[in-house]
Structures are given as C-alpha cells and as structure tokens.
C-alpha positions as MATLAB code, in Angstrom:
seq = 'MKRAFSLLLALSCALVLGSGGTALGRGPIAILSDADFTAENGVVSGTGSAEDPYVLAGLEVNGSAGDLYGIRIDNVSASFVLRGVILQGFTDPFGAAVRVAYAAGGRIEGVTVSASLNGIELVASQDMTLRSLVLYTSGIGLRVVGDTVEHYRHDIDASNELNGKAIQYLYGLEGATVSDLNTTHLTIAGSRNLTIQNNTVVNGDGLRLAFVTDSTVTANAVYRTTPVYAEHGLFLLHSSDNVIEQNTFKNNRLAGLQLTLSPRNAVRNNQVLANDSGVRIVASDDNVITNNVLFANVSGILLSGGTGGNTVSENVIYHENTKQGITLEMADGNRIERNGLTDCEIGITLGEQATGNVVEANTILGGAYGISVYGSYNWIHRNLIAQAQRGILFVETFGRSTARGNDLRGNVFTDSSQQHLYLNLDSANNRLSDNAFLGAGARLVADYGTANLWSSDGVGNFWGTTIVEDKDANGIGDAPVRIVPAMAEDPAPRASWSPVGAGLGVLGTLGSGSVTLTMSGGGVMQLEVLVADSGMERWAGFRGFPGAYIERFPGILFVFDSEAKLSFTMQTVLFDLDIAFFASDGTFVGATTMTANSEEAYTAPAAFLYALELPAGSLARWGVGEGAKLVLP';
ca = [
     -15.586    9.008  -28.452;
     -16.075   10.297  -32.131;
     -14.871    6.965  -33.439;
     -17.139    5.024  -31.107;
     -20.057    7.149  -32.074;
     -19.473    6.672  -35.760;
     -19.219    2.908  -35.328;
     -22.503    2.773  -33.436;
     -24.154    4.841  -36.167;
     -22.853    2.513  -38.803;
     -24.125   -0.559  -36.895;
     -27.440    0.944  -36.344;
     -27.817    1.602  -40.040;
     -26.806   -1.954  -40.835;
     -29.785   -3.299  -38.831;
     -32.226   -2.919  -41.696;
     -34.680   -5.570  -42.929;
     -35.336   -6.160  -46.595;
     -38.747   -4.546  -46.139;
     -37.063   -1.275  -45.042;
     -37.928   -1.752  -41.362;
     -35.429   -1.635  -38.544;
     -34.363   -4.979  -36.955;
     -35.674   -5.600  -33.498;
     -33.495   -6.749  -30.738;
     -33.443  -10.347  -29.901;
     -32.395  -12.699  -27.081;
     -29.239  -14.660  -26.566;
     -27.729  -17.038  -29.167;
     -26.171  -20.380  -28.285;
     -24.120  -22.214  -30.903;
     -22.819  -25.325  -29.214;
     -21.902  -27.356  -32.308;
     -21.404  -26.779  -35.973;
     -24.990  -27.760  -36.501;
     -26.074  -24.743  -34.708;
     -24.800  -22.285  -37.349;
     -28.257  -21.542  -38.661;
     -30.211  -18.563  -39.953;
     -32.307  -18.708  -36.665;
     -29.094  -18.151  -34.795;
     -28.111  -15.139  -36.917;
     -26.142  -16.709  -39.805;
     -26.696  -14.647  -43.011;
     -24.142  -16.416  -45.272;
     -21.291  -18.960  -45.611;
     -20.766  -22.624  -45.535;
     -18.321  -22.821  -42.627;
     -15.177  -23.467  -44.657;
     -12.023  -21.424  -44.251;
     -12.694  -19.819  -47.688;
     -16.374  -19.311  -47.011;
     -16.955  -18.916  -43.221;
     -20.280  -18.652  -41.607;
     -21.099  -14.992  -41.080;
     -23.231  -13.776  -38.212;
     -24.170  -10.171  -38.832;
     -26.633   -7.373  -38.401;
     -27.796   -8.439  -34.896;
     -28.827   -6.603  -31.755;
     -28.779   -8.911  -28.806;
     -30.334   -7.835  -25.482;
     -29.858   -9.472  -22.251;
     -32.238   -9.902  -19.303;
     -32.029  -11.275  -15.815;
     -30.644  -14.848  -15.831;
     -28.890  -14.544  -19.182;
     -25.322  -15.794  -18.793;
     -24.084  -15.043  -22.320;
     -25.241  -12.964  -25.275;
     -23.656  -15.005  -27.939;
     -22.091  -18.259  -27.047;
     -19.999  -20.263  -29.593;
     -18.606  -23.464  -28.066;
     -17.056  -26.630  -29.388;
     -17.067  -25.792  -33.118;
     -14.732  -26.673  -35.919;
     -16.225  -24.561  -38.622;
     -14.886  -21.139  -39.549;
     -17.014  -18.221  -38.621;
     -17.235  -14.435  -38.513;
     -19.132  -12.426  -35.998;
     -19.635   -8.948  -37.484;
     -21.614   -5.823  -36.917;
     -23.311   -6.949  -33.671;
     -24.641   -4.784  -30.789;
     -24.945   -6.468  -27.399;
     -26.165   -4.898  -24.183;
     -27.539   -5.768  -20.789;
     -25.408   -8.815  -19.866;
     -24.722   -8.413  -16.152;
     -24.048  -11.812  -14.720;
     -20.645  -11.759  -13.078;
     -19.959  -15.342  -14.311;
     -20.957  -14.569  -17.908;
     -20.011  -12.331  -20.826;
     -21.608  -10.650  -23.757;
     -19.698  -12.861  -26.187;
     -18.097  -16.211  -25.230;
     -16.031  -18.267  -27.729;
     -14.713  -21.593  -26.377;
     -12.894  -24.594  -27.870;
     -12.714  -22.907  -31.329;
     -10.044  -21.835  -33.725;
      -9.628  -19.296  -36.467;
     -12.748  -17.242  -35.947;
     -13.104  -13.512  -36.410;
     -14.975  -10.995  -34.237;
     -15.150   -7.465  -35.828;
     -17.174   -4.375  -35.519;
     -18.967   -5.598  -32.353;
     -20.194   -3.220  -29.671;
     -20.844   -4.235  -26.068;
     -22.439   -1.772  -23.664;
     -24.373   -1.760  -20.354;
     -22.836   -5.066  -19.501;
     -20.504   -6.444  -16.833;
     -18.091   -8.568  -18.924;
     -17.412   -8.124  -22.622;
     -15.560  -10.839  -24.681;
     -14.360  -14.145  -23.272;
     -12.097  -16.485  -25.238;
     -11.669  -19.882  -23.674;
      -9.239  -22.582  -24.732;
      -9.334  -21.261  -28.312;
      -6.643  -20.200  -30.666;
      -5.860  -18.011  -33.689;
      -8.881  -15.800  -33.173;
      -8.873  -12.375  -34.810;
     -10.431   -9.379  -33.117;
     -10.918   -6.082  -34.935;
     -12.683   -2.775  -34.129;
     -14.482   -3.832  -30.999;
     -15.980   -1.151  -28.866;
     -16.408   -2.367  -25.255;
     -17.985   -0.409  -22.544;
     -18.072   -2.667  -19.483;
     -17.959   -2.425  -15.739;
     -16.236   -5.712  -15.261;
     -13.731   -7.649  -17.449;
     -13.624   -6.218  -21.002;
     -11.507   -8.963  -22.625;
     -10.806  -12.211  -20.887;
      -8.590  -14.840  -22.426;
      -8.391  -18.220  -20.595;
      -6.306  -21.296  -21.467;
      -4.016  -24.057  -20.319;
      -1.522  -23.970  -23.120;
       0.481  -21.149  -24.814;
      -1.507  -21.745  -27.993;
      -4.719  -20.755  -26.172;
      -3.256  -17.236  -26.049;
      -2.187  -17.163  -29.696;
      -4.549  -14.537  -31.072;
      -4.476  -11.570  -33.378;
      -5.896   -8.783  -31.320;
      -4.755   -5.319  -32.351;
      -5.145   -1.807  -30.974;
      -8.186   -1.131  -33.137;
     -10.103   -2.616  -30.240;
     -11.178   -0.425  -27.372;
     -12.184   -0.912  -23.800;
     -13.844    1.942  -21.998;
     -12.415    4.433  -24.505;
      -8.774    3.289  -24.621;
      -6.993    0.937  -27.013;
      -6.574   -2.675  -25.828;
      -2.968   -3.800  -25.833;
      -2.682   -7.550  -26.606;
       0.799   -8.751  -27.441;
       1.837  -12.295  -28.286;
       5.112  -13.882  -29.373;
       7.621  -11.148  -28.450;
      11.257  -11.803  -27.747;
      13.839   -9.311  -26.460;
      11.356   -6.432  -26.822;
      10.491   -3.429  -24.561;
       6.855   -2.652  -23.775;
       6.743    0.777  -22.266;
       4.749    3.924  -21.728;
       1.344    2.556  -22.532;
      -1.743    4.079  -20.968;
      -4.559    1.601  -21.264;
      -7.387   -0.331  -19.683;
      -6.010   -3.754  -20.855;
      -2.508   -5.011  -21.213;
      -1.973   -8.741  -21.954;
       1.372  -10.138  -22.894;
       1.608  -13.879  -23.776;
       3.900  -16.431  -25.239;
       6.877  -14.201  -24.831;
      10.416  -14.103  -23.318;
      13.237  -11.734  -22.350;
      11.078   -8.611  -22.278;
      11.236   -5.309  -20.435;
       7.790   -4.193  -19.384;
       8.061   -0.789  -17.895;
       6.293    2.540  -17.136;
       2.935    1.351  -18.305;
      -0.374    2.532  -16.626;
      -3.430    0.320  -16.573;
      -6.382    2.009  -14.933;
      -9.985    0.999  -14.373;
      -9.903   -1.974  -16.545;
      -8.655   -5.537  -16.944;
      -5.157   -5.028  -15.402;
      -1.885   -6.329  -16.600;
      -1.749  -10.053  -17.419;
       1.268  -12.125  -18.310;
       0.650  -15.685  -19.602;
       3.502  -18.014  -20.551;
       6.026  -15.172  -20.162;
       9.594  -15.969  -18.990;
      12.861  -14.217  -18.256;
      11.423  -10.790  -18.176;
      11.424   -7.648  -16.077;
       8.234   -5.880  -14.968;
       9.159   -2.543  -13.543;
       7.724    0.946  -12.630;
       4.221    0.052  -13.831;
       1.001    1.220  -12.109;
      -2.184   -0.782  -12.096;
      -5.093    0.486  -10.109;
      -8.790    1.632  -10.046;
     -10.251    4.993   -9.345;
     -13.803    3.764   -9.905;
     -15.488    0.526   -8.581;
     -14.909   -1.513  -11.824;
     -15.702   -5.157  -11.074;
     -12.260   -6.224  -12.407;
      -9.940   -8.848  -10.900;
      -6.208   -8.541  -10.149;
      -3.728   -5.752  -10.763;
      -0.943   -7.955  -12.155;
      -1.662  -11.601  -12.893;
       1.066  -14.103  -13.842;
      -0.078  -17.465  -15.239;
       2.390  -20.125  -16.269;
       5.081  -17.456  -16.113;
       8.474  -18.072  -14.597;
      11.945  -16.612  -13.868;
      10.644  -12.996  -14.053;
      11.577   -9.996  -11.932;
       8.638   -7.823  -10.653;
       9.955   -4.697   -9.019;
       9.190   -1.068   -8.214;
       5.491   -1.293   -9.398;
       2.386    0.111   -7.759;
      -0.711   -2.026   -7.429;
      -3.578   -0.373   -5.555;
      -7.308   -0.605   -5.028;
      -7.722   -3.693   -7.223;
     -10.896   -5.745   -6.556;
      -8.966   -9.102   -5.920;
      -5.209   -9.309   -5.682;
      -2.710   -6.551   -6.273;
      -0.400   -9.264   -7.670;
      -1.302  -12.915   -8.292;
       0.983  -15.728   -9.273;
      -0.677  -18.934  -10.421;
       1.307  -21.924  -11.646;
       4.248  -19.444  -11.888;
       7.606  -20.607  -10.274;
      10.918  -18.833   -9.599;
       9.886  -15.288   -9.884;
      11.290  -12.422   -7.828;
       8.743   -9.916   -6.459;
      10.557   -7.076   -4.786;
      10.321   -3.390   -3.813;
       6.708   -2.932   -4.857;
       4.004   -0.780   -3.325;
       0.839   -2.940   -2.795;
      -1.903   -0.750   -1.431;
      -5.603   -1.235   -0.498;
      -6.343   -4.337   -2.548;
      -8.391   -7.277   -1.293;
      -5.267   -9.350   -1.245;
      -1.937   -7.764   -1.609;
       0.098  -10.726   -3.085;
      -1.391  -14.123   -3.721;
       0.766  -17.126   -4.615;
      -1.339  -20.015   -5.880;
       0.316  -23.397   -6.816;
       3.590  -21.556   -7.466;
       6.913  -22.716   -6.114;
      10.288  -21.219   -5.399;
       9.376  -17.573   -5.642;
      11.016  -14.765   -3.632;
       8.660  -12.117   -2.161;
      10.867   -9.497   -0.524;
      11.096   -5.819    0.491;
       7.559   -4.984   -0.525;
       5.320   -2.524    1.289;
       1.781   -3.840    1.713;
      -0.600   -1.220    3.118;
      -4.329   -1.633    4.001;
      -4.872   -4.806    2.048;
      -7.533   -7.107    3.598;
      -5.100   -9.961    3.213;
      -1.376   -9.038    2.925;
       0.315  -12.065    1.533;
      -1.427  -15.416    0.864;
       0.107  -18.717   -0.049;
      -2.219  -21.475   -1.156;
      -2.905  -24.077   -3.712;
      -0.063  -26.499   -2.764;
       2.511  -23.784   -2.892;
       5.986  -24.721   -1.644;
       9.625  -23.591   -1.438;
       8.784  -19.825   -1.470;
      10.637  -17.229    0.519;
       8.683  -14.344    2.037;
      11.050  -11.940    3.608;
      11.614   -8.347    4.639;
       8.137   -7.170    3.743;
       6.261   -4.445    5.724;
       2.647   -5.235    6.177;
       0.543   -2.817    8.140;
      -2.737   -0.873    8.752;
      -5.683   -1.738   10.933;
      -7.819   -2.740    7.881;
      -5.441   -5.759    7.309;
      -7.380   -8.808    8.586;
      -4.574  -11.286    7.897;
      -0.942  -10.216    7.413;
       0.560  -13.434    6.037;
      -1.501  -16.491    5.493;
      -0.395  -20.019    4.619;
      -3.328  -22.226    3.571;
      -2.333  -25.268    1.592;
       1.384  -24.585    1.691;
       4.375  -26.673    2.521;
       8.073  -25.888    2.981;
       7.930  -22.109    2.724;
      10.145  -19.633    4.685;
       8.500  -16.657    6.348;
      11.369  -14.606    7.743;
      12.314  -11.061    8.793;
       8.938   -9.523    7.966;
       7.415   -6.644    9.836;
       3.769   -6.697   10.677;
       1.839   -4.062   12.656;
      -1.859   -3.625   13.537;
      -3.058   -6.698   11.507;
      -5.930   -8.469   13.092;
      -3.941  -11.676   12.736;
      -0.179  -11.382   11.956;
       0.572  -14.771   10.559;
      -1.812  -17.664    9.996;
      -0.724  -21.248    9.555;
      -3.809  -22.981    8.195;
      -4.776  -26.691    8.608;
      -2.884  -27.710    5.542;
       0.182  -25.601    6.253;
       2.969  -27.987    7.174;
       6.762  -27.950    7.271;
       7.033  -24.192    7.060;
       9.582  -21.998    8.786;
       8.382  -18.777   10.455;
      11.432  -17.091   11.799;
      12.665  -13.708   12.990;
       9.558  -11.744   12.200;
       8.492   -8.675   14.167;
       4.685   -8.814   14.848;
       3.149   -5.972   16.685;
      -0.348   -5.164   17.849;
      -3.605   -6.672   16.631;
      -5.615   -9.485   18.026;
      -3.302  -12.472   17.485;
       0.372  -12.399   16.534;
       0.413  -15.925   15.060;
      -2.669  -18.196   14.545;
      -1.821  -21.908   14.305;
      -4.023  -24.722   12.842;
      -1.343  -26.581   10.987;
       1.315  -29.058   11.969;
       5.127  -29.662   11.873;
       5.998  -25.973   11.372;
       8.976  -24.288   12.972;
       8.085  -20.943   14.700;
      11.513  -19.509   15.841;
      12.956  -16.298   17.178;
       9.980  -14.105   16.519;
       9.255  -10.926   18.493;
       5.509  -10.924   19.280;
       4.487   -7.748   21.145;
       1.494   -5.690   22.071;
      -1.096   -8.105   20.693;
      -4.145   -9.377   22.547;
      -2.781  -12.915   22.290;
       0.736  -13.633   21.123;
       0.231  -17.097   19.593;
      -3.099  -18.797   19.467;
      -3.683  -22.407   18.629;
      -7.237  -22.011   17.450;
     -10.038  -24.279   18.645;
     -11.076  -26.594   15.780;
     -13.737  -28.644   17.703;
     -12.166  -31.845   16.535;
     -11.929  -31.027   12.904;
      -8.100  -31.048   12.947;
      -5.265  -31.365   15.436;
      -2.214  -28.980   15.411;
       0.660  -31.235   16.220;
       4.387  -31.426   16.098;
       5.035  -27.665   15.772;
       8.310  -26.383   17.213;
       8.211  -23.045   19.045;
      11.698  -22.021   20.047;
      13.412  -18.811   20.977;
      10.348  -16.495   20.553;
       9.979  -13.366   22.684;
       6.489  -12.484   23.960;
       5.959   -9.082   25.596;
       3.059   -6.674   26.386;
       0.206   -8.999   25.441;
      -3.040   -7.683   26.760;
      -4.634  -11.148   27.358;
      -2.271  -14.158   26.882;
       1.120  -14.785   25.471;
       0.302  -18.273   24.316;
      -2.885  -20.376   24.129;
      -2.745  -24.068   23.266;
      -6.163  -25.515   22.464;
      -7.832  -28.837   23.140;
      -6.953  -29.925   19.675;
      -3.183  -29.485   20.084;
      -0.802  -32.314   20.657;
       2.967  -33.034   20.900;
       4.060  -29.452   20.125;
       7.547  -28.501   21.487;
       8.208  -25.254   23.284;
      11.633  -24.260   24.490;
      13.846  -21.226   25.042;
      10.928  -18.854   24.623;
      10.706  -15.755   26.832;
       7.310  -15.043   28.336;
       7.931  -11.607   29.719;
       5.771   -9.936   32.248;
       3.441  -12.082   34.350;
       4.977  -15.285   33.084;
       3.041  -18.552   33.524;
      -0.184  -16.753   34.345;
      -0.352  -15.512   30.666;
      -0.028  -18.977   29.203;
      -2.647  -21.731   28.908;
      -2.186  -25.397   27.764;
      -5.345  -27.469   27.251;
      -3.697  -29.817   24.750;
      -2.276  -33.321   24.908;
       1.400  -34.126   25.543;
       2.690  -30.703   24.571;
       6.351  -30.548   25.611;
       7.677  -27.416   27.515;
      11.400  -28.168   27.168;
      13.826  -29.517   24.603;
      17.300  -30.816   25.194;
      17.099  -29.893   28.821;
      16.126  -26.323   28.248;
      12.728  -24.889   29.054;
      11.416  -21.330   28.861;
      11.872  -18.020   30.666;
       8.812  -17.188   32.687;
       9.144  -13.411   33.337;
       8.219  -12.401   36.968;
       7.943  -16.042   38.048;
      10.597  -16.716   40.746;
      12.918  -19.544   39.687;
      15.579  -20.845   42.047;
      18.884  -21.918   40.505;
      21.038  -23.075   43.456;
      23.648  -24.735   41.180;
      23.880  -21.715   38.930;
      23.565  -23.800   35.803;
      20.949  -21.393   34.276;
      18.143  -23.888   34.725;
      15.656  -23.821   37.565;
      15.754  -26.410   40.305;
      12.012  -26.998   40.160;
       9.412  -27.074   37.437;
       7.074  -24.188   36.521;
       3.486  -25.203   36.451;
       1.434  -23.818   33.497;
      -2.068  -22.978   34.569;
      -4.839  -23.635   34.296;
      -4.233  -27.067   32.655;
      -1.345  -27.967   35.050;
       1.200  -28.761   32.332;
       4.855  -28.279   33.496;
       7.948  -26.763   32.200;
      10.550  -29.165   33.757;
      13.555  -27.087   32.987;
      12.709  -23.330   33.249;
      15.362  -20.849   32.526;
      16.504  -18.848   35.546;
      17.376  -15.663   33.711;
      17.103  -14.026   30.351;
      18.977  -11.295   28.463;
      17.777   -9.559   25.216;
      21.299   -9.622   23.912;
      21.419  -12.349   21.342;
      17.763  -13.296   21.910;
      15.095  -13.859   19.307;
      13.814  -10.305   18.985;
      12.430  -10.676   15.466;
      14.190   -8.471   12.916;
      16.048   -6.650   15.700;
      17.596   -9.970   16.744;
      19.159  -10.437   13.309;
      21.139   -7.192   13.241;
      24.860   -7.285   13.063;
      27.002   -5.352   15.439;
      29.801   -2.949   15.184;
      31.931   -0.466   17.169;
      31.771    3.353   16.794;
      33.504    6.190   18.552;
      31.983    9.468   19.604;
      34.342   12.450   20.082;
      32.973   15.330   21.963;
      33.729   19.061   21.450;
      35.315   19.170   24.945;
      37.774   16.405   23.997;
      35.890   13.514   25.581;
      35.809   10.096   23.743;
      33.171    7.444   24.026;
      33.407    4.087   22.292;
      30.148    2.277   21.809;
      29.145   -1.312   20.634;
      26.079   -0.776   18.545;
      23.718   -2.861   16.401;
      23.830   -1.694   12.756;
      20.589   -1.289   10.798;
      21.584   -0.584    7.136;
      18.772   -2.140    5.151;
      15.226   -0.997    4.662;
      13.668   -3.595    6.881;
      16.261   -3.177    9.634;
      15.662    0.500    9.754;
      11.900   -0.022    9.819;
      12.175   -2.435   12.799;
      14.505   -0.485   15.157;
      13.263   -0.738   18.674;
       9.640   -1.445   17.689;
       8.060   -3.760   20.237;
      11.218   -4.130   22.322;
      10.510   -4.948   25.989;
      11.126   -1.634   27.727;
      12.266   -3.141   31.045;
      15.426   -4.373   29.286;
      16.469   -1.300   27.347;
      19.248   -0.250   29.762;
      21.088   -3.547   29.141;
      20.831   -3.355   25.413;
      23.124   -1.681   22.792;
      22.026    1.290   20.848;
      21.268    1.138   17.114;
      23.228    2.891   14.437;
      21.001    3.512   11.365;
      22.913    3.789    8.110;
      21.152    5.193    5.025;
      22.007    4.838    1.343;
      22.646    8.575    0.879;
      22.316   11.820    2.824;
      18.703   12.931    3.316;
      16.450   14.604    5.786;
      14.374   11.646    6.891;
      11.862   11.215    9.790;
      11.711    8.687   12.582;
       8.507    7.536   14.394;
       8.098    6.146   17.890;
       4.837    4.217   17.346;
       4.921    0.805   19.015;
       8.170    1.895   20.932;
       6.992    2.013   24.558;
       9.929    3.952   26.084;
      11.679    7.242   25.351;
      14.847    7.317   23.204;
      17.558    9.792   22.441;
      18.537   10.154   18.765;
      21.567   11.937   17.318;
      22.072   12.676   13.626;
      25.357   12.807   11.723;
      26.379   13.835    8.239;
      28.380   11.508    5.907;
      31.672   12.836    7.276;
      30.488   12.151   10.858;
      29.613   15.791   11.698;
      26.893   16.097   14.305;
      23.816   17.867   12.698;
      21.259   17.534   15.588;
      19.779   15.516   18.361;
      16.592   15.179   20.244;
      14.599   12.946   22.672;
      11.759   10.996   21.155;
       8.626   10.323   23.307;
       7.308    6.762   23.770;
       4.677    5.688   21.381;
       4.439    9.263   19.950;
       2.936    9.879   16.457;
       5.256   12.769   16.035;
       7.812   12.639   13.090;
      11.433   13.295   14.493;
      14.138   14.610   12.243;
      17.231   16.753   12.115;
      17.719   20.378   10.954;
      19.863   19.235    8.030;
      20.424   16.082    5.930;
      22.212   13.141    7.569;
      23.553    9.758    6.678;
      23.738    8.242   10.149;
      21.330    8.234   13.118;
      22.206    6.843   16.481;
      19.407    5.672   18.895;
      20.196    5.264   22.585;
      18.279    5.035   25.864;
      16.789    8.414   26.898;
      19.241   10.535   28.830;
      22.408    9.020   27.258;
      23.311   11.992   25.129;
      23.128   14.498   27.994;
      25.015   12.100   30.277;
      27.908   11.819   27.875;
      27.843   15.397   26.671;
      26.996   14.666   23.007;
      25.969   17.846   21.206;
      27.329   20.550   18.967;
      30.910   19.748   17.898;
      30.596   16.108   18.421;
      31.647   13.697   15.693;
      30.903   10.143   14.826;
      33.813    8.018   13.907;
      33.317    4.617   12.262;
      36.007    1.938   12.308;
];
C-alpha cells in the first residue's frame, strides 16, 4: 500500500498547469485513428514515430453513467505512450478504464485505475509494454483478448499491481515451472511444456492459458472470497494437449474451468465447487473430463459451441443447488458415461442441437428429471434413473423442434414419484427396448408422440407389476402391453427381469470376483461379489438400487487404495445393509448394520482396506464377527 500511495502522490503532483493551478478532471478520450492524437485528446509531445512517440500524460479522467471507456485507443499505427494518468468511475460491465485495440508497440506506464469495474483491456494488439500500473477494480483488472498467439505477445512485468498484488503475465516460456505464486492475475501465453503448480489466484482475474500446449496444471487454487465481478477460474483458449488435475476452482462468477477452442486436454481429479458453471467446454473437441467432483454449481458440466468427440466420465455431480448436472447444447458425438448425479434439478440434458451422443451407464438419482431430451439420434443406454419425479422427459417444444431417432435401451427406472418416461407430442420414431420400468409399469409411462417404437429386434421392455403371460417360456410376452394414455403398444414385452447383468448405471459396470469368509468357529462361506475398486465405483455402491431385488443380487466388495478409517453413507439407498470391515491382511475389524437412507456416517473402529456390503441380516445368519477373516483369491 505504501508503494501505491507514493505513486498516487506523484501523479497528483504531476497534474499541474503552467499557471501553477491543479488540472481539473476531464471526460473520456477516444482515439480511433492516428489523426486523433491531438492536444485536445491529451497529447503533450511526440510525432508518433518509434523514436518520438505521441505522449499522453498528466491526465485525470473521470467516468459517469453511460461511459464505456475512459481512454480508448483503436486502429492506430503510430507509436504512443500513455503515462501518469488517473482514471476512476468507469463501471460499465462491457467497458474498461483503458482500451487499446488493433495497435502495436505502445506503452502504458504509471497509470492508476480506481473505483472502476474493469481496468485495462488489450484487444488484438501486440508488443505492448505495461509498467507500474496500479489497478483497483471490482471486475477484470487486466483483460487480454486475441485470435492469434501474437495478440498475447506483450511485455507485462510484476511492477504492475491488481488489488494490491503483483500481476503475473508470462509469455514465450518452454520447459519452465511456474509455481507458488500468490496473485490476483496469472496469465500464461504462447508457451509449451510447462508445469504450473501450487499457485493461488484469489479475488481477481483468475488463471488464463492462451496458446499453451503440452503442459501440466496441478494443485492450483482459484477462487473468490468477495463478490468480485470476475469471470472464470481457469480459462483455456487455443490450448491443447494439457493435463488439468488436482486443482480447486470455487465460487467463480462464471465457470470454474472453461475450455474454448482447446482440444485434447485431460481434466481430472479436480474439485469444482459453487461456481455458476463447473466445467464449460465450448467449441473444443476430444477432451477427457473424468473423476472430478462438482458440488453446488448451478450447471455442472456444459458442452456447447459445436463441441464433439469429448468423453465425460466418472464425475460426481451433486447438491440441490445444481439446476443442470450435465448439459449438451450444440454438441455432437460425445460420450457421457459412468457419471454419478444426485439431487440435480435435471440430471442430463440433451438440447435441440445435441445429436449423435452416447449417454451410457450413468447413475442419476433424485431431482425433477433424470434425463431431459430435446435432441435427436442420441443413444441413451444402461442408465440407472431412480428417485426422480420423472425419469426421462421428452420436453414439449410446441412445434419448435422434434426429438426423433433416439435409442433408449437397457435403462432401469425405479422409484419415480410421477412418471418413469414421458414422450411428448413433438417426439417421433424413437426406439425403446429392453428397458425396465419397475413398480407400476405401464401406468407410469406416457407416449403422445408419433411412431415411437417400443421394441427392437423382437425384444420389448419389462413392465414391472404388469402381468405378462409367457406360455411358450421364451421370455417374451404372448400379448402386447398397451401404454396409456396414448394407446401405443409394446408388441414384445419381457416376461421377467433380473438385476444381475442389467443396466444399473455405474453399478452395472462393476466386475465380479470370488471371496471366501472364514469364521472363528471354523465355518467357511464362499461368495460371488461385485468389486468396487475405483473412486466412482465406490461412490455408486447400492445408490438407487431397486430394493425389491436386493435379495437376488450379489454383495459389493469395496477395495481402497490404502488402509484408512473411512465413512459410508446410506443416502439414496432405500433398504438396510450389513457392512463388514477388514484390514489389509483380511483380519475382521468391525461390522454394523446401516439404516436405509440414513444421513449417519458409518465406519469401523480401526483402519481397513476392504469393506463388504450385503443385504441386512446376512452377517448374523452366517456368523460373521470377531475372528472372521476375508480371503481373496
């Protein structure tokens, strides 16, 4: 603060007229061509050549309502220096105190911006030099915008400050490590093969990568603690083949992480908390978004802008503040698989221009709608959709568009409070086969569309409590099931259904194995179990599983990376379960019965490596207790 005060004092002293009086503040300056470099616009010397640039100095520029920019310098070829200027009161969210656009080689030095929303904006310019700026803004302090790497080629050193911290602007690095910075602005541009780690960017412009390739961004934290009108936490522009992992992005005004025109990046194992959007992928192809935790973002993951070829997998998206878990707007050919979503108002949305996407093996629990469909020719396969008001909703578009050609196959619907599936008037030629509508069956499905097909290759759907006769025992009903109220028909209803091997979201993808339990009394029990040994698999467990079928289903063996005393939750599990805990050598360390849908945290008295979940009563029935041992094959 001492430095900032000294600079302000020096600038104030510089604002002196020849007569000895102090300069009065003036209104905005607009220089839109070389001809506008005039004394009236603040030029005190120079001819505009590189050796003798125009100098604008000794100015105090005050903004008022409606002023977009304080000083605007656009479309100039002359050299210039902006020096010793005070700007204040520029609060338009689309403006800035100083804008320089389509220029090259200028200098901005000794400028102070205060009481303004945005500070300095450089647009499609190059080789600008910024020195000793003091920016106090509540929005974007320094914004650099451009379509080529040269538009980011500037000399901006740490003598510049934003809200009391040195601005970090790095260009042209190769093979370097950028670490342990604590700042309000970190931009890295035109660089490759970097390690960007352990930096903290708080209450400022965030972390921005432009034209950065083959780099690792890890263990950084970008967040707000005050309502700064900033934008994204981490923003990648024209940046490819990077790894973004183990970072924390929270409470950012727009996206925690945004990729624009940035292909082939891996975004994994990040904490993305309470942003407007968690992860936004815009016009960016072939990225992998996996194993991230997204909590309380208004929109969890958004794909738009013609995005294609991305894989969104094994992410956990939750909290009742989430309006949309995963949204595909203008998006084609993406894979959305093995994600876990709970309490989102809408789990997954396929917008009108979402085509050719695969939505497979996701576990979607609670909320208003599990999947909302506007788009066409998407594959929606083997998802578990449970405890929502409506499982899948084809939204009424009132003739604006028609959702057609979607393939819904092998999904499991259970415990919907209103309807498992609703096909609107603007749906046509969608195919539905091998789905399980558990509970009240056909009464929880509505088809108002045109020529929607309720079987494929001679296999229809399972209709829960609806009685289906199968006299020839071929697994297919002898008569159609009528889908009310629109009187469509499933011509080949399935006569029975088993959860084993069924499309139960993440749970349905687990591998199986055999374990042996030896009891202290000498008894031996061999069990076939499903094995959950990754983060997403351990998260999923029995969440959303249809309770009526638990007795016919294998238990789950949870395998952790190392011994620890961890906790289990029963939220969204609607039946009681036994759980037994075992150390790395298989020694029994504790057991308990967990109550359906309880918020309690269940754990063992000591650290464990394995946990075995079974239907309630199994442990007592088999005598599993002190002295028992788990033997793996």
